[in-house]
N, C-alpha and C positions, 0 to 999 in steps of 0.2 A: 771118378765122380767130382772130386775137388777141382780138377782141371776143367771139366765140363761147366761147373758152376761159375768158375772164374771167367771162362770164355763168354758165357751168357751174360755175366755182369758187365764185361767190357763192351759187348755188343749193345746192350741196353743203354750204357752210358753214351756210346757213340751216337746211337739213334736219338737220344735225348738232346744232345748238342746239335745234331743235324736238324731236328725238329725246331729247336729254339732259334737256330740261325735262320731257318726258313720263315719263321713267324716274325722275326725282327731283323730282316736282311740288312737294313741300314743302321742297325744298332741305335734306334731312336730312344731306347730306355737308358743308354749309357750315362748321360748327363742330366737326366730328368730331375733328380733330387737336387743336384748342384745348381741347376738353372732356377729351380723354384726358390732356392734359398738366397739368390742374388738380390740385393736391394737395388733400387733405382740409382743410377750413377749420380754423383754429386756434381754441381756446377763446376766447370773447368777440370773435371776429373779425366776426361778424354779416354774413356774405356776402349781398349783394343782387344779384339778377339783373334786368336791364332787358329785358323781352320786348316786341318791337314791330316796326315796319316801317322805312321810310327815315328817319322823324323820329327814331327811336331810333338807327339806324345812323349817321346824319349827325352826331348829337350828339357822338359820339366823335371824328369828324374835325374838326368846327368848334370844339369846346370840349374838347380832350383833357385839359386841366388839371382839369376837373370829375371825371374818372374816375381821375386819377393819384393814387397812394399811398392809395387807398381800396379796400375790398373790394367794389367795384362791377364787375359783369360785364355787358358789353353784348352782347345777343343779338338785335339788330335786323337785319332783312333787307329791303332796299329792295323795294317793290312788293308785299309780302306781304299776304294777306288773313287773316281770322281762322280759316278752316278749315285753312289751311297752318300757321299758328302752333299750332293745336290738335294737329295731327299731330306736330309736333316738340317739343311741350311737355315730354314725358317726358325726352328726351335733353338738351334745351337748358335745362331748368329743374330738374325733379325730381331727376334724377340728379346734379346739381351740389350738392345738399343745402344750398341757401341758407337763411338765416333768413327772408327775405322776397322776394317777386317784385313788380316794378312792371310792370303791364300797361297798355300804351298801344296800342290797336288799333281798327280799324273803318273808317278813312277810305277805304282802298283797296277795301273791300267796297262802300261807297257809290258809288265810282267804277266798279264792275263789273270790276275787274282780272281776276278769275277767273270771271266770269259774273254773271248777275243774282242778287240776293239781296233779302231784306227786312230791315227794321230789327230785327224780332223774331228772325230767324235770326242776325243779327250779334250781338245781345245774348246770345243763347243760347250761341254759341260762346265768347264772353268769359266768361260765367258758368261754362261747363264747365271752362275753364282755372282759374278761381278755385276751383271745387270739387275739381279734381284737386290743386291746391296745398294746400288745407286738409286733404284726406284724407292728405296726406303731411307734415303738420305744418309747412307753409310758410305764413307769414303773407302776406296779399294786400293790395296797394295798387292800387286801381282808378283809372285816370286818365280824365278827360273827353277826348273827341276834340277836337282843335284846330279852330277855326273855319275854314270854307272856303266861299267864295261861288261858285266855279267851279273846274273842273279844267283846267289847260292842256293835258293829254293826252287829255281826254274832255269836251269842252265841251257845255254845254247841259243838264246833268243836274240843275241847281238843288239842290246838296247842302246849302245852309245850314240849311233847316228840318229836313232829315233828320238832320243832326248834332245839332241841338237835341233832337229826339225820342229819338235813341239815348242821348245824355247823360242825359236824364231817366230812362230805364230803368236805366242803370248806377248813377246816384245813388240811385235807389229801392232797388235791390238792395243796394248798399253800406250804406245806412242800416238796412235790414232785417236784415242779417247782421253788423252791427257791424264793417264794413271801413272803412278810411280811404279817402276819395275825394279825389282831387286835381283841383281845378277850374281847369284851364288856360284853359278856354273864356272864362270871365268876364273874366279878366285880359288876354286877347289879341284879343277880338272887337271889330269896329267897329260902327257903327250899323246896318249891313246884315247882321250876323252873319257877316261874312267876316273873314279875318285882317287885322289892321291893317297898312297898307302899310309902315310903318316896321319891322315885325317879320318880313318875308319878301318876296322879290322875285317869287315866282310865285303868291302867294295861298294856298299850302298848306304849304310847308316853311319853318320858322323860320330866320332868320339868327342871327348871334351875339347881337343884341339880344333876339331872341325866346327864345333859350336862357337868357339871363341872367334873364329873367322866370320861366322854368320852374324853374330850379335851386333857388331858395330854397323854392318851393312843394313840390317833391318831397322836398327834404331835411327840411322840417318834417314831412311825411307819414311819412317813414322813421323819424324820431325818435319820433313818436307811436306808430307801429306797433310798434316794438321794445319799447316800454314796456307794451304790452298783454300780458295773461296768456293 
């Protein structure tokens, strides 16, 4: 009887989370409170929003000092794909009225986290975010997807060359539209186009050493972007 009750309890919990996920697929409630509490940015503050997935979210946990005492706002949500980010882009970026947005996205789409996709569709979603930002006078910094040879949670998808192809599309778009492109990939890839072993334990997510490589690259991109007219 106890085993049956435990099983039912687990099933009900799973159903609750499944229902909650279906009701808020893009996790629109995640930053609702934090967004409401943000004040209007001060003159010459140059607020920067970091939009992304777990690589962006974990950055704040692993390297909080990078965000401390800076007008940097982290809006990364673990596991998210580009259509989810596109849905929450208005409330988590546009409505915060930043000077610029740093977009790092696409790896979870390649992993199929919210279903199958194509490289062209992924690039299109990222480009749509960039176009929304530009339409609202927000400068755009496009980041390359980090290298990944395999996914520990979805093995056998051979993502390495897909990442290369996606990055090529993003760089081409950035160059065509005079956007600053941050090339994390070249600095972090090994000879197999995977993440260097010393930069992360699971082949996808950077460790502190990985973030220390990323930080000066994105800071240089932010400085360059803010100088653009």
